[in-house]
C-alpha positions as CSV (number, residue, x, y, z in Angstrom):
1,M,0.0,-0.1,0.0
2,I,1.4,3.4,-1.0
3,K,1.0,5.9,2.0
4,G,1.5,9.6,1.9
5,T,-0.3,13.0,2.1
6,K,-2.5,13.9,-0.8
7,R,-1.2,16.7,-2.8
8,T,-3.4,19.9,-2.8
9,N,-3.3,22.3,-5.8
10,L,-2.7,25.9,-5.3
11,T,-6.0,27.2,-6.8
12,V,-8.5,30.0,-6.0
13,E,-10.9,27.3,-4.7
14,N,-8.4,25.9,-2.3
15,V,-7.3,29.2,-1.0
16,L,-11.0,30.1,-0.3
17,K,-11.3,26.9,1.7
18,R,-8.9,28.4,4.3
19,I,-9.5,32.0,4.2
20,S,-12.1,34.4,2.9
21,E,-12.2,37.1,0.3
22,Y,-12.5,39.6,3.1
23,D,-9.3,38.3,4.6
24,I,-7.3,38.8,1.5
25,F,-8.6,42.4,0.9
26,R,-8.1,43.3,4.6
27,H,-4.4,42.0,4.5
28,Y,-3.4,43.8,1.3
29,M,-5.5,46.9,1.4
30,K,-3.2,49.7,2.3
31,N,-5.9,52.0,3.7
32,R,-8.6,51.2,6.1
33,F,-12.0,50.4,4.6
34,E,-15.6,49.6,5.4
35,L,-17.6,47.4,3.0
36,N,-19.7,49.4,0.6
37,H,-18.4,52.7,1.6
38,P,-16.0,54.8,-0.5
39,T,-12.3,55.0,0.7
40,Y,-9.0,56.2,-0.5
41,S,-7.5,54.3,-3.4
42,P,-4.3,52.2,-2.6
43,F,-3.1,52.9,-6.1
44,R,-2.4,56.6,-5.7
45,Y,-2.5,59.5,-3.4
46,E,-5.9,61.3,-3.5
47,E,-7.9,64.0,-1.5
48,N,-11.3,62.6,-2.2
49,P,-12.2,58.8,-1.7
50,S,-12.9,57.1,-5.0
51,F,-12.3,53.4,-4.2
52,L,-14.9,50.8,-3.1
53,I,-14.7,47.4,-1.8
54,G,-18.2,45.9,-1.6
55,N,-20.6,42.9,-2.0
56,K,-22.1,42.1,-5.4
57,Y,-23.6,38.8,-6.6
58,G,-22.8,37.3,-3.2
59,T,-18.9,37.9,-3.5
60,L,-16.6,40.7,-2.7
61,Y,-15.3,43.0,-5.4
62,F,-13.4,46.3,-5.7
63,I,-13.7,49.2,-8.1
64,D,-11.6,52.2,-8.5
65,F,-14.1,55.0,-9.8
66,A,-11.2,57.2,-11.1
67,D,-9.7,54.3,-13.0
68,T,-12.4,51.7,-13.8
69,D,-10.0,49.4,-15.4
70,K,-9.0,48.5,-11.9
71,R,-11.9,46.3,-10.8
72,G,-12.5,42.6,-9.9
73,D,-12.3,40.1,-7.2
74,C,-9.8,39.9,-4.3
75,F,-7.3,37.8,-6.5
76,E,-7.6,40.6,-9.3
77,F,-6.9,43.2,-6.6
78,V,-3.6,41.6,-5.4
79,K,-2.7,41.1,-9.2
80,K,-3.1,44.7,-10.0
81,L,-1.8,46.1,-6.7
82,Y,1.6,44.3,-7.2
83,G,1.6,44.1,-10.9
84,I,1.9,40.3,-10.9
85,S,0.3,37.2,-12.6
86,M,-2.4,35.2,-11.1
87,S,-0.1,32.4,-10.4
88,E,2.2,34.8,-8.6
89,A,-0.7,36.3,-6.7
90,L,-1.8,32.8,-5.4
91,K,1.8,32.0,-4.4
92,M,2.0,35.3,-2.6
93,I,-1.2,34.8,-0.6
94,D,-0.2,31.1,0.2
95,R,3.1,32.4,1.6
96,D,1.8,35.6,3.4
97,F,-1.1,33.7,5.1
98,G,1.0,30.5,5.7
99,L,-1.9,28.5,4.1
100,G,0.5,25.4,3.6
101,I,-1.0,24.6,0.2
102,L,2.7,24.7,-1.1
103,P,4.8,22.7,1.5
104,E,7.4,25.6,1.8
105,H,4.7,27.8,3.1
106,N,3.2,25.5,5.8
107,T,3.2,27.8,8.8
108,G,-0.5,28.0,9.9
109,E,-0.2,31.8,10.3
110,Y,-3.6,32.5,8.7
111,K,-5.3,31.0,11.8
112,R,-3.7,33.7,14.0
113,I,-4.4,36.4,11.4
114,K,-8.1,35.5,11.2
115,S,-8.4,35.3,15.0
116,S,-7.3,39.0,15.3
117,Y,-10.6,40.5,13.9
118,K,-14.1,39.6,13.2
119,Q,-15.5,38.7,9.9
120,P,-18.2,41.2,8.5
121,E,-21.7,40.3,9.5
122,E,-23.3,40.9,6.2
123,L,-21.5,39.3,3.3
124,G,-24.7,38.5,1.2
125,K,-25.8,39.8,-2.1
126,R,-25.8,43.6,-2.2
127,Y,-25.3,46.3,-4.8
128,S,-23.7,49.8,-4.3
129,V,-26.5,52.1,-3.4
130,I,-26.8,55.3,-5.5
131,Q,-29.4,57.9,-4.5
132,V,-30.1,60.9,-6.7
133,V,-31.8,64.2,-5.9
134,T,-33.1,65.4,-9.3
135,R,-33.8,69.0,-10.4
136,K,-35.4,70.8,-13.4
137,F,-33.3,70.8,-16.5
138,T,-31.3,74.0,-16.9
139,K,-31.2,75.9,-20.2
140,E,-27.7,74.6,-20.7
141,E,-28.7,71.1,-20.1
142,L,-31.5,71.4,-22.6
143,S,-29.4,73.0,-25.1
144,Y,-26.9,70.1,-24.9
145,W,-29.6,67.5,-25.6
146,N,-31.1,69.7,-28.4
147,Q,-27.8,69.2,-30.2
148,Y,-28.7,65.5,-30.6
149,Y,-32.4,66.2,-31.5
150,Q,-33.7,65.4,-28.1
151,D,-36.3,67.7,-26.4
152,I,-37.6,67.5,-22.8
153,D,-40.3,65.0,-23.8
154,D,-37.6,62.7,-25.2
155,L,-35.5,63.1,-22.1
156,R,-38.5,62.1,-19.9
157,A,-39.5,59.2,-22.0
158,N,-36.1,57.8,-21.9
159,K,-35.6,58.4,-18.1
160,V,-32.8,60.9,-18.3
161,Y,-32.7,63.3,-15.3
162,S,-30.9,66.4,-14.3
163,I,-29.0,65.9,-11.0
164,D,-28.8,68.2,-8.1
165,K,-27.1,66.0,-5.5
166,M,-26.0,62.3,-5.5
167,Y,-25.2,59.9,-2.7
168,L,-23.1,56.8,-3.1
169,N,-23.8,54.3,-0.2
170,R,-25.5,57.1,1.6
171,K,-22.5,59.4,1.6
172,L,-22.6,62.6,-0.5
173,F,-20.7,62.0,-3.8
174,P,-18.6,65.2,-4.9
175,L,-19.8,66.8,-8.1
176,K,-18.4,69.9,-9.5
177,P,-21.3,72.6,-9.4
178,T,-20.4,73.8,-13.0
179,E,-20.3,70.3,-14.8
180,L,-23.1,68.9,-16.7
181,R,-24.3,65.7,-15.0
182,F,-27.1,63.5,-15.9
183,G,-28.7,60.4,-14.5
184,Y,-30.0,57.5,-16.5
185,L,-32.6,55.5,-14.4
186,Y,-32.9,51.8,-15.1
187,G,-35.5,50.4,-12.6
188,S,-33.9,51.2,-9.2
189,S,-30.4,51.4,-10.7
190,W,-28.6,54.6,-11.9
191,K,-25.9,55.3,-14.5
192,I,-24.5,58.6,-14.0
193,Y,-23.2,60.5,-17.2
194,R,-20.9,63.5,-17.2
195,P,-20.4,64.4,-20.8
196,F,-17.3,66.4,-20.3
197,G,-15.7,64.3,-17.7
198,S,-12.5,62.4,-18.4
199,R,-12.5,58.8,-19.8
200,K,-12.2,57.6,-16.3
201,T,-15.0,59.6,-14.6
202,K,-17.5,60.1,-17.4
203,W,-19.7,57.2,-16.4
204,V,-19.2,56.8,-12.6
205,P,-20.8,56.0,-10.3
206,N,-22.9,53.3,-11.9
207,N,-24.7,50.3,-10.5
208,V,-26.7,49.1,-13.7
209,P,-26.1,45.5,-14.2
210,I,-23.7,45.0,-17.3
211,D,-26.4,42.9,-19.1
212,T,-29.2,45.4,-18.9
213,L,-30.7,45.6,-22.5
214,E,-32.5,48.9,-23.0
215,G,-35.4,49.3,-25.4
216,K,-36.4,45.7,-25.3
217,E,-40.0,46.8,-25.9
218,N,-38.9,47.9,-29.4
219,I,-37.7,44.5,-30.4
220,T,-40.8,42.5,-30.8
221,N,-41.5,40.3,-33.9
222,C,-39.4,42.7,-36.1
223,E,-37.3,42.1,-39.1
224,K,-34.2,43.9,-37.8
225,A,-33.0,44.7,-34.4
226,F,-30.6,47.6,-34.4
227,I,-28.2,47.3,-31.3
228,N,-26.5,50.4,-30.2
229,K,-23.7,50.8,-27.7
230,S,-25.1,53.7,-25.8
231,K,-28.4,55.3,-24.7
232,K,-27.6,58.5,-26.5
233,D,-26.9,56.6,-29.9
234,H,-30.2,54.6,-29.3
235,M,-32.1,57.9,-28.6
236,V,-30.8,59.2,-32.0
237,I,-31.5,56.1,-34.0
238,S,-34.9,55.9,-32.6
239,K,-35.8,59.1,-34.3
240,L,-35.3,57.1,-37.6
241,F,-35.8,53.5,-36.9
242,P,-38.3,52.2,-34.4
243,H,-36.5,48.8,-33.7
244,S,-33.6,50.2,-31.8
245,C,-32.1,49.0,-28.4
246,A,-28.9,49.5,-26.5
247,V,-26.4,47.6,-24.5
248,Q,-24.4,49.2,-21.7
249,N,-21.0,49.3,-23.5
250,E,-19.0,47.6,-26.2
251,G,-18.0,44.6,-24.1
252,I,-19.1,41.1,-24.8
253,A,-20.3,40.8,-21.2
254,C,-23.3,42.8,-22.2
255,F,-24.5,39.9,-24.4
256,S,-25.8,37.4,-21.7
257,E,-27.5,34.3,-22.9
258,E,-30.8,35.8,-22.0
259,N,-30.2,38.7,-24.2
260,I,-29.1,36.7,-27.2
261,L,-32.1,34.5,-26.9
262,F,-34.3,37.4,-26.7
263,L,-32.9,39.1,-29.6
264,R,-32.9,36.1,-31.9
265,K,-36.5,35.2,-30.8
266,N,-37.9,38.8,-31.7
267,S,-35.9,39.7,-34.6
268,K,-34.9,38.0,-37.9
269,K,-31.8,39.9,-38.3
270,Q,-29.5,41.6,-35.5
271,I,-27.5,44.6,-36.4
272,L,-24.6,45.6,-34.1
273,S,-23.4,49.3,-34.1
274,F,-20.4,50.3,-32.1
275,D,-18.0,53.1,-32.5
276,S,-16.1,53.2,-35.8
277,D,-12.6,53.8,-34.2
278,V,-10.1,50.9,-33.8
279,V,-11.5,49.6,-30.3
280,G,-15.0,49.7,-31.5
281,V,-14.4,47.8,-34.8
282,K,-12.3,45.3,-32.9
283,N,-15.1,44.6,-30.5
284,S,-17.7,44.7,-33.2
285,Q,-15.7,42.0,-35.2
286,Q,-15.4,39.8,-32.0
287,I,-19.1,40.0,-31.1
288,T,-20.4,39.6,-34.6
289,Q,-18.4,36.5,-35.3
290,I,-19.5,34.9,-32.0
291,F,-23.2,35.5,-32.4
292,G,-23.6,35.7,-36.2
293,F,-24.8,39.4,-36.0
294,D,-24.5,41.9,-39.0
295,Y,-23.1,45.3,-38.3
296,C,-23.3,48.9,-39.2
297,N,-21.0,51.5,-37.8
298,V,-20.7,55.2,-38.7
299,P,-18.7,55.6,-41.9
300,K,-14.9,55.8,-41.3
301,K,-14.6,58.8,-43.3
302,Y,-15.9,60.8,-40.4
303,L,-13.1,59.7,-38.1
304,S,-10.8,62.4,-39.1
305,E,-13.3,64.8,-37.7
306,G,-13.6,63.0,-34.4
307,I,-17.0,61.6,-35.3
308,K,-17.3,57.8,-34.3
309,D,-20.9,57.4,-33.2
310,W,-24.5,58.3,-34.4
311,A,-24.9,60.9,-31.7
312,D,-22.0,62.9,-32.9
313,L,-22.9,62.4,-36.5
314,A,-26.3,63.8,-35.9
315,K,-25.0,66.8,-34.0
316,E,-22.5,67.6,-36.8
317,Y,-24.5,66.7,-39.9
318,G,-28.1,66.1,-39.0
319,L,-30.5,63.3,-39.0
320,D,-31.0,63.5,-42.7
321,V,-27.4,62.3,-43.3
322,I,-28.0,59.3,-40.9
323,E,-31.3,58.4,-42.6
324,E,-29.7,58.4,-46.0
325,Y,-26.9,56.2,-44.9
326,L,-29.2,53.7,-43.2
327,K,-31.3,53.6,-46.4
328,E,-28.2,52.9,-48.5
329,K,-27.5,50.1,-46.1
330,K,-31.1,48.8,-46.6
331,I,-31.8,49.1,-42.8
332,I,-34.7,51.4,-43.3
């Protein structure tokens, strides 16, 4: 009979059998934090808190609102904080906690570490809470939307609101008094849009599920479903073509199995429309190849003018130009 200790592989699952996600965040987080409350980012010095560790879908996650490329679970946090691979992150956690998954790290230190504090009482499913105090649209705000052929009735119909104040997890979120800021309401969730914010701040905060498909009511027993990458493009296209909808961004995560089944069941042809820049085209190609969609982006000839989506094309050249192009493509 062969005797010996069965070897345990160093995997995420085996790490989480010994310690929790909270233990990992607590050990490596440079600043003190409370779940679901903004704190200071460990990735840089800042005067206003812009970093959050919270529970979502029953697991802990982090997001840096000033650099939303930095988001994910506790293992992704260690990876990004130290600039290492997943394999290296697992080895670091095993060593620093003394989990003993790798024989050379067998110290049992994690038992002492965990006994020095209490685990949070509530680690169930919870979303970041965004609360918005709305106000009447200002002339400047209405003028902004008028550029895209949207009047106040359009804004109301599409649940676009002007924001007076905003709270993230019941704490006042800093907004510049002079900046344009709008709230897109999806059920009880909000996506905040600051048109002139930086790439990192334009769409934060946001607690709308990534697979939210807007305009589903327009896609019912139709020949063609026109899938936009944003609400604003969807609002513009809807002026010309009734069977328009929108996903939350240009990522494949927007296309859940439920959304794909819905689109295929309710339309004979699905036409994807992302930005016409390099990133948009790359994402279009990936998604259309996977799901067998057609695509129709803004003509590339407008890229030299900084125009890459339908909203900006409408602003610069009017709806007639878009209508003519969609007719040329036999979409309308």
